[in-house]
N, C-alpha and C positions, 0 to 999 in steps of 0.2 A: 481544935477540931470543930468543923462546921456543925457536927451533931450536937455539940454542947452550946452553940451560940444562942444568944437571945435575938429576937426578931422584932423589927418594926414591920407594919403592914400598911401599905398605901391602898386604900379602897377607893377606886375611881368612881365618882358620883356626879359626873359633869354633863351627861346627856340630857338634852332638852326634849327629845321625843319627836323629832320631825318625822322619822320613818314610822313611828307609832301613831302619827296623826293626832297628837295631843299637845297641849301647851304647858305641860308640867313635866319635870324630869321623870323618866321611866321608872326609876327606883321607888317612886311614891305609889305606883300602881299596886293594888292589893293582890296578894296571892294567898288564898285560904284565910282571908281576913286580916293579913298583916302586910305592911309595905314590903316590897321585894327585898330591899336592902336589910331589913331587920332579920330575915331568914339567914342572910350571910353573916351578920354580926353575931347571931346566936351560935353559929358554928365557931367563929373566931374566939368567942368567949370561953370555949372549951379547950383552947390550945394554950397550955401553960408556957410555951416558948415565946408566945407573942406578948410583948410587954406594952405595946402601944399601937393604936390605929390612927392613921392620918387620912382624913376624908376631904379631898378637894371637891368642891361643888360650886354651882353658880351662886354668885354673891346674893342674889335676890331670894335664894332658898336656903341660905345658911341658918337663919333663925328657925325656919320650919323643921329643918333636919335636926337641929339641936333639940327642939321641943319633942319631936317624935322619939328620939333616942332616950330622952329623959323619962319617958313613960315605961321603959323596959328595965331600968335599973342595972345596966351593965357595970361590971367591976373593972374591966380592961379600960384604961384611959383612952378616950376618943377625942382627937383634936380635929375640929372642923375648920377648914381653911378655904379661902377663895380660890377656885380653880382657874385654869388658864383659858385661852381662847381656842385651844386644841387639846386633844387627848395627850399629845406629847408634852405640851407645856404644863398640863395638870400633873403628869407624873413628875416632871422636873421640880415643880413647886412642892409637891409632896415629899420628894427626896430631901429637899432642903430642911424639912422639919423632922427628919428621922434621926434618932439618937443611937441606934443600934448598928452593929457591924454587918448584919444581914438584913435584907428586906424582901418581903413578899409583895408582889403586885397582883391585885385582883380587881374585879369589876363588880359594882353593886348590883348589876342586873344579871349576874350568873349565880342564882340562888341554890343550884343543885349540886355544887361541889360539896362533898361530904367532909366530916371531920377526919375520917380515915384518909381521904384524898389529900387534905392539907398536911396530915401527918406523914404520908408517904413522901411528899415533896420535901418536907423538913428533914426527914431521915435519909434522903438521898445523899450519898457521900460526896457527890460533885457539888462544888460551891454554887454553881449556876445551873439551873434546871427549869424545864418547862414541861407542860403536858401537851401531847399532840396525838392526833388521830390519822390513820391511813385515809387516803382519799379514794372513795369507792366508785368514782365516775371518771370518765375521760376528760382531760384538761388540755386545751389547745391555746396557744398564744395568738392573739389577733383581736381586732375589733370589727371592722367592716369585712375583712378578708382573713382567712387563716394564714398565719405567718410562720408558725413553727409547731411541731409536735413536742409535747412535754411528756416525760416518762413518769407516770403517776406513782410508780413504786419508789421513786426517788424524791417524792414530795411529801409534805406533812401539813395537815390542817392544824394550825396553832390554837391551843386553848390556854386560858388562864385557870388557875394561878401560875405565876412564875416565881422563882427566887434568884437573887443575885447578891454579890458582895455590894453593899450600899455605896461605898466610895467609888468603886469601879463603874457602877451604873451611873452615878452622878457625873463622873468624869466624861463618860460617853455622851451623856445628854448635853454637857457643856460644849463638847466638840461639835455635836450636831447643831446646837444653837449658833456657834461661831461660823460653821460651814453653811448655815441655812438649809440643812438637810431635813426632810420630813419622812417619818416612818409611821407605819400603821400600828406597830406594837414594839415592845422592848427587845425581844430576841433578835429581830433583824437589825435594830439600832446597835445593840451591844456587839453583835457579831461583826457588823460593819467596821467598828473601830478596834476591836481586839482580835478578831479572827481566831478566837480560842474556843475550845469545845464547850457546847452547852448540852447537857444531858437531856434526852427526850424520854419522858415517862409516858406509859400508855394512858391515853385519855379516856374520858367517860362519854358515851353517847348521850347520856342524860344531861351533861354539863353544858346546856345551851345558853346562849346569850339572848336575852329577851329584848328584841329591838323592833319587831314588826308585829302588826295585829295578829297574824297567824301564830306567832310565838306565844302569845297569851293563851291561846287554845291548847297548844302543845304543853305549855307549862302546867296548866290545870290538870291535864291528863297525867303528866309525870307525877304531880303532887299526890294524886289519888292512889298511885302506887307508893305509899308513904314510906317504904323502905329507904327511898332516896333522901327523905327529909329527916330520917331518924339518926343517920350516922355522920 
């Protein structure tokens, strides 16, 4: 049963911060006095089903990442590895290091996922599941000109964390590498190769990805409503 499975967790930590207009990875930015990724690891530490964390990150920041983690005394084993040249490659490299049947994929710059959110994902009976939000605005296909109407009620804004069967997700990534296919996240990659149902759980408005300068302002505001950092 999936509910009894032990998990590996791949925590993507590869962003250099171009959109943030900084020259260090975004996860090192401070939120309430702590690096953003430490807030995430503190949640993971409370998940007894997660037996290991694999963190792909830029090679030049591996030592710094390890040093910061060492200051907080986490008990869950954390393996820091060299990330890839893309998000997709970093996930693939992380999966190669996972030793458990199930894997959770999360991002180091999504600090507002709660322990309860992680637990909801783990407890979901479907083997493969993601969080998603309804899209509250009109979406059209096109660049210079409108090409097609899209029905927003049939669309979903994908959030992390996700969970998958580790072997199946690794196989899908290997297929994508062989086919030279690029995807922006794992649900689209996984579905492309398996065409099998992926459960969509109701996402959290507060579960933002901190990628742009405005996101830091929003993140500080969310943090002040400390209920989101408590659970």
